[in-house]
N, C-alpha and C positions, 0 to 999 in steps of 0.2 A: 504493500500500500504506500509506504514511504517512497519507494522507487517510482511508483506511478505518479505521485504528487510532484516529485522532482522533475520527472519527464514532462509533465504538463506545464510546470512553471518554466522549464527551459524552452519548450516550444512557444509558449506565450511571449517570452522575451525575444526569441528569434523572429517571430512574426512582427513584433513591434520594431525590431531592428531593420527588417526588410522594408516594411511599409514606411518607416521614418526616412529611410534613404531615398525611396521613391518620392516622398514629399519634398525632401531637401534638394535633390539633384536630378530626379528622373526626367524623361524616360531613360531606363537603363536595361541592358541585356542581363540575362541571368548570370553570365560570366562576370560582368561588371559589378553586379550586386554581390556576388561571392567575394570578389576582391575587396569591395568597400566594407563589407560586414565581417570578413574573416571566416565566413562559413564555407562549407564545401559546396561544390556545384550541385551535387545530388540533394543536399539539404535545402539549398535555395530553390531548386526546382519543385520540391515537394511543398515548400512554404508558399511559393508563388501560385501553385495549383490551388491551394486552399484559399488564398486571397482572391483568386479569380472566381472560384465557386461562390464566395461570399459577396461578390460584386464590389469588392474593395479595390481591385486592380483589373487591368485589361491589357491584352496584347495589342500592340499598335503598329506592327509592320517590321520589316527587316532593316537593321542598321549594322554598320561595321564597327567593331571595337577598336580597330587600328588599321594600319597599312595592309596587314596580311590576314589571311584566314577567311573562312567562310562567314558571311553575314549572320548575325544573331538576331533573334526576335526581341524587339524592345517591349518592355513592360512599363506601364504608367498607372497612376491613380485613375480610378474610374469614377466618372460623374454620372453614370447611368442608373445607379440603384440607391446608394446610401446618401441620406441627406439629413440636415439639421434645421431646427426651427429657432428663429430669433424673434422675441416678443418685447413689446415695450408698452408700459403705462406711463403716460406723461400728463401734464395738467390739462392740455387742450386737445389731445389726440390719443388714439390707440393705433398700434401698428404691428406688423409681423412680416417676416420674410422666410423663405425656404431656400437654403443654400446646399448644393451638393458637395460631395467629398473633394471635388477639384476646385472648390471655392467659387463656383459659378452660381450667381443668384438666379434661381428658377422661378420664384414667385414673390410678388410684393403685394401687401394689402395694408390699407390704412383707413382710418375713420376719424373725422373731426368730432370732438366731444368735449363739453365743458365738464370735466371730471371734478372740478372744485364744488360743483353743485349737486353731486351724486353720492349716494352711500357707497362704501367700499364694495359691498356684495354686488351692487348693480354694475359698477365699473368692471369688476372681475368677470361678471357674466357677459358683459359686452366683449371683453377680450377673448373669453372662451368661444363665443360665437364666431369671432373673426378667425381665431386659430383653427377651429374645427373645419371651417370652410377651406382654409389653406391646406390642412391635412388631407382633406378629400380631394382637392385639386392635385396635390402632390402624388397621391396614390394613383390618380388617373394618368399621371405621367410616368408611372412605373417606379416611383421613388418610395423607399422605405425610410421614414423619418424615425431616427433612433433616439432622439432626445431634443430638449430645448432649454433655453435660458430666457428668463423674463427680466427686463431692465426696469428698475424702479427709482423714482426721483428722491432718494434719501438713503440714510445708512441702513444697511441690510444685514440681517443674520442669515448667512448662507446655509447654515445647518438646518434651520427651521423654515426658511422661505418667508421670513417676516421682515417687513420694513418697520424700523423702530419709530422713526418720525419723518413724515413728509409734510413740512409745514405748508407748502403751497397747495397740497391736496387737503390739508386738515386731518391727515391720518396719523394715528399713533398706535404702534404695536399691532399692525394688521397683517395677518398671515395671508399669503397670496397663492403659493404653489399648491397647497392642499386643496383649498376651495376652487382653484382653477379647474381641477378635475379632468385633465386631458389624458388620452390613452397612451401617452408617451411620458417618460420621466422628465420633469422640468425642475430646474434650479433657479434661484433668484440671485441677482447681483445689482449693485449700484449702477445707475445709468451712466454716470461719468466714467466709471471704470471700464464699462463695456465699450463706450465710445472711443476711449483711448486704444483699447485692443482692436476695435474695428479699424481704426486708422493704421495701426501697426500691421494688421494682416491683410487689409483690403485697400489701404491707401498708399501713402508714400513709403511706409515701412521702415526698414533698417536705415535708409539713407537720412532719416531725421535725427539719428543719434539718440541720446537720452532726450526725451521730449515731454512737454506738458501739453496735454490736449484740453482745450477749454470748450465745454458744452454750454452754449447759450440758449436757453429757452425762457420760460417764466422764471425759473431759477437758473443759477449758474453753478456748474460743477466743473471739476478738473480731475483728470486722471494722469498719473505720472508713470512713464515707462522708463525703466533703467536697465541697461544691458539686455534689452529685448524682453523684459518681464515687467509685469505690473507691480508697482509699489503700493501696498494697501495701508501701511501704518500698523501700529501695535494692535489695534482692535478692528481693523478693516474700515476705518472711517476717514482715511486721508482723502483730501481733495474737495472739501466743502468751501470752495473759493467764493461762492455767492454770499457767504456769511462772514467774510473778511471785512472788517470795519474800514471804510474809506473816509467817512465823515463822523468823527466821534460824537458830535452833538446833533447828529442827523435824526430823521424820523424813526419811529418804532418799526421793527421788522417782525414778520410772522414768527421768526425763530425765537423771539423773546429779547433779542438784542436791539441795537439802534445803529443807524448809519451804515447798514450792510451794502455791499457792492450791488446786489441784485436790485436794490431800490433805485439805483442810478444807471445801471447798464442791462438789467433784465428786459425781457420782452415787453412787459407791461410799461416800463419806462420809455422804451424806444417807440412803441406804437401808440402811446396815448396821444390824444384822447380818442378812443374807440376806432382806431384805424386797423388796417391789416398790412401784412408785409408787402404784398404786391403794390398797394397804394403808396406805401412809404418809398419803395424803390422808384416808382414813377415820379414822385415828388423830388427825390434826390437826383434822379437823372435830369430833371428839369431845372435843377439848381435852386430849389425852394430853400431860402435862407433859414427858415425855422427848422426844416427837416435836417439840413446840413449841420446846423448848430446842435441839434439834439444828438446826432451821431458823434459830433466832436466831444460833447460832454460825456457821453457814454464811453467812448474810446479812452478819454483821459482818465475816467474813474477806473476802467478796466486796467489801464496802464499802471496806475498807482498800486492796485492789488497785485498785479503780475510782477512789478518791481520787487515787492516784498517776497513773493514766491521765488523769484530768481535769486535773491540774496540767500535764501534758505536752501534752495534745491540745486541751483546752478545747472539748469537744463541747457542743452545745445540749441533746442528749437522750441518755440511756442506755436502751437497749431490752433487756429481759431475755427471752431466748428459751430454746429447748431445755427441759430439765427445770425451769428456773426459771419458765417460763410457767405450768404448772399449779400451781406452788407459790408463785406471785407474792404471794398474800395474806399468806403467812407469812414470806417473805424480803425483801419490798420495804421494810418499815419499818426493819429493822436496816441495810439498805443506805443508805437515805436518812439515817438518824441518823449513820452514819459519815461520809457525804459532808458533812453540815452541820457536824459537829464538826471535821472536818479541813480543810474549805475555807471555812467561813463567815466566818472573820476576814479572808480575802484577797479575797472576791468579794461583789458585791452580790446575786448569786444563784448557786445551785449547779445542776448539770444536772438536768433533770427525769428521773425514773425511771418508765418505762412498760412495760407488758407487750407482748410481741410479738403481732402479729395473725396471724402465719404459723406460730408454734409449731414443732412437730417437722418440718414440711414445708419450712421456710425454705430449707435447702440444696438440696433437689431442685428447688424452684421457681426458685431463683436459677440453678441449672444450666441448666434449660430456658430461662429468661429470657435467659441469655447468647446462646443460639443464636438466639432470636427477634430480639434486638438486632442480631445479625450479618445476618440476613435483611433487616431493615428498612434497615440501613445500606448494604447492597450487594445489592439484589435481583437485579441482573444476573448475579451469580455463580451464582444458583440456577435461572435460566431454563432452561438446557440440560436439567436433569433434570425440569423441571415442564411444559415445553411441547414438543409435537412439533417436530422440526427445521424443517419447512417453515413453521411459524407464528412462529418467533423473529424 
């Protein structure tokens, strides 16, 4: 029995090594996989056969390994079968996406909703309806969704799927993943953390260096990526940029503090009174001085908060996402000016400020990406639901 367990553990580790290599550098021939992983060609061939049976890999034609020898058959990750679900509850919308193992977005769904005015169970029911439709559409495409992650606008207990406090929703200690009741396992994560991971895996990625991703919506969050991994803080609550105080004697905030950044640079501040993003962009494009001045103020306040963050964290790059992405042309310069004025005396260079490539989709992409990363890291955990029992 002990020998069988060791064999199973070894095979699981070898499957992860092969699939991980395909993810990092594929497509690769079996011979190239054997060389990269240190496994025998026979072992690699058996592992590849199992991955193909599970729909995790696919053969993709003949390639040469070098100058000489017969062409080998290349193997790559398959996007034809296995997929992940990314979900988001935000203050004024619900959204989801389905992403396959090759990180191609196959489905997108979103719904505008004033979730501040709704009870948590009603909001969760709305997300369930959206997600259930996406799962049905994914199945019609031949995709097996193996899990999901829901992004929530506040500190999250990842073990229980509970958001501790989401002041812009008026939620406190609301469990989400259990009541969501989907037929696939779902975990919960802070929206800003997932947005940063979305930018890492689906946006500019490693070329950003260590970066701080700013998610601008009704609230403002930030996710920090260091050495290609998310920095969560001691209790998983790092990144609450929207509640950094920028005006000490400013107005009261929903969080219980006063003068917080989101009161000056959040969506409500940018779009007041009663406007929408499209209308604001039209006004900005036309040179409306009131609209331009509003973005200047918001960008300056954001720059003040980010200068403090840069002093503490020393990121290579600051990525502006969420509502700041479509408004980047008008908010980036005041952000850069504040960073230069406040950091320039101490540093040879200040962090670069760039626009997010993933925009409003960052959090849902990051949520789906987390599931994909788990599959690639431990494919053996998913084989029982992907392969008939007699083929495992």
